[in-house]
C-alpha positions as CSV (number, residue, x, y, z in Angstrom):
1,X,10.1,1.7,21.9
2,X,8.4,-1.1,20.0
3,X,8.6,-4.7,21.0
4,X,8.6,-7.6,18.4
5,X,4.8,-7.8,18.4
6,X,4.3,-4.2,17.4
7,X,4.8,-2.9,13.9
8,X,6.0,0.5,12.8
9,X,3.2,3.1,12.3
10,X,2.7,3.4,8.5
11,X,-0.1,3.3,5.9
12,X,-0.8,0.2,4.0
13,X,-2.8,-0.3,0.8
14,X,-6.2,-1.8,1.9
15,X,-8.5,-1.4,-1.1
16,X,-8.3,-0.9,-4.8
17,X,-11.4,0.3,-6.6
18,X,-10.9,-0.5,-10.3
19,X,-14.2,1.3,-11.0
20,X,-12.6,4.6,-10.1
21,X,-8.9,3.7,-10.1
22,X,-8.8,4.8,-6.5
23,X,-6.5,3.3,-3.8
24,X,-7.5,3.4,-0.2
25,X,-5.1,3.2,2.7
26,X,-5.4,2.3,6.4
27,X,-3.0,2.8,9.4
28,X,-1.2,-0.3,10.7
29,X,-1.7,0.4,14.4
30,X,-4.2,2.0,16.8
31,X,-3.9,5.8,17.1
32,X,-4.3,7.9,20.2
33,X,-6.9,10.6,20.3
34,X,-4.5,13.4,19.4
35,X,-3.3,11.5,16.3
36,X,-6.9,10.8,15.3
37,X,-7.8,14.5,15.6
38,X,-4.8,15.4,13.3
39,X,-6.0,13.2,10.4
40,X,-9.7,13.2,11.0
41,X,-10.5,15.2,7.8
42,X,-8.7,12.8,5.6
43,X,-10.3,9.5,6.8
44,X,-13.8,8.2,6.2
45,X,-15.5,5.0,7.4
46,X,-16.2,2.9,4.3
47,X,-18.6,0.0,3.9
48,X,-19.4,-2.1,0.8
49,X,-22.2,0.2,0.0
50,X,-19.7,3.0,-0.7
51,X,-18.4,1.1,-3.8
52,X,-20.3,0.9,-7.1
53,X,-19.5,-2.6,-8.3
54,X,-17.8,-4.9,-5.8
55,X,-16.8,-7.3,-8.5
56,X,-14.2,-4.6,-9.5
57,X,-13.0,-3.9,-5.9
58,X,-10.1,-5.7,-4.4
59,X,-9.2,-5.8,-0.7
60,X,-11.0,-4.8,2.4
61,X,-14.2,-2.8,1.9
62,X,-15.0,-1.9,5.5
63,X,-13.1,0.3,7.8
64,X,-11.4,3.7,8.3
65,X,-9.5,4.6,5.1
66,X,-8.0,7.6,3.3
67,X,-7.7,8.0,-0.4
68,X,-4.3,7.9,-2.2
69,X,-4.4,11.7,-2.8
70,X,-4.3,12.3,1.0
71,X,-1.5,9.8,1.8
72,X,1.3,12.4,1.9
73,X,-0.6,14.8,4.1
74,X,-1.5,12.0,6.6
75,X,2.1,10.7,6.6
76,X,3.4,14.2,7.4
77,X,0.8,14.8,10.2
78,X,1.6,11.4,11.8
79,X,5.3,11.7,11.4
80,X,5.5,8.5,9.4
81,X,9.0,7.8,8.2
82,X,8.4,4.6,6.2
83,X,6.3,6.3,3.6
84,X,4.3,4.7,0.8
85,X,6.8,6.2,-1.6
86,X,9.8,4.7,0.3
87,X,8.0,1.3,0.4
88,X,7.3,1.5,-3.4
89,X,10.9,2.4,-4.1
90,X,12.2,-0.5,-2.0
91,X,9.8,-2.9,-3.7
92,X,10.9,-1.7,-7.2
93,X,14.6,-2.2,-6.1
94,X,13.8,-5.8,-5.0
95,X,11.8,-6.5,-8.2
96,X,14.7,-5.2,-10.4
97,X,17.2,-7.4,-8.5
98,X,14.9,-10.4,-8.8
99,X,14.3,-9.9,-12.5
100,X,18.1,-9.5,-13.1
101,X,18.7,-12.8,-11.2
102,X,16.0,-14.6,-13.2
103,X,17.4,-13.4,-16.5
104,X,20.9,-14.5,-15.5
105,X,19.7,-18.0,-14.8
106,X,18.0,-18.2,-18.2
107,X,21.1,-16.9,-19.9
108,X,22.8,-20.2,-19.2
109,X,20.4,-22.0,-21.5
110,X,20.6,-21.4,-25.2
111,X,18.2,-22.5,-27.9
112,X,19.1,-23.5,-31.4
113,X,16.6,-24.1,-34.1
114,X,17.3,-25.8,-37.3
115,X,15.3,-25.5,-40.5
């Protein structure tokens, strides 16, 4: 059971390499040895030297990361329930609701132009 200081195990976007359009993900908590062995083949330790042009790289460039194409496999192996796909769907839902609220606010104001 987690206390308030612990977060749920999930993957989070860590780095975006615009040179290659690749997203890199990290885990949100320390893994035990058994978990590490399960996902070992999908993770690599990256440093700034692994990226071509750092001007086109956003986020953290150092650490253990997996590429976006490996996310589903890693989530399955670790039993992650708050998947990247679920996080994305939730964010889109919030964005749609926010966009709807903003447009409703502006609907109260009308413009009229005269020639």
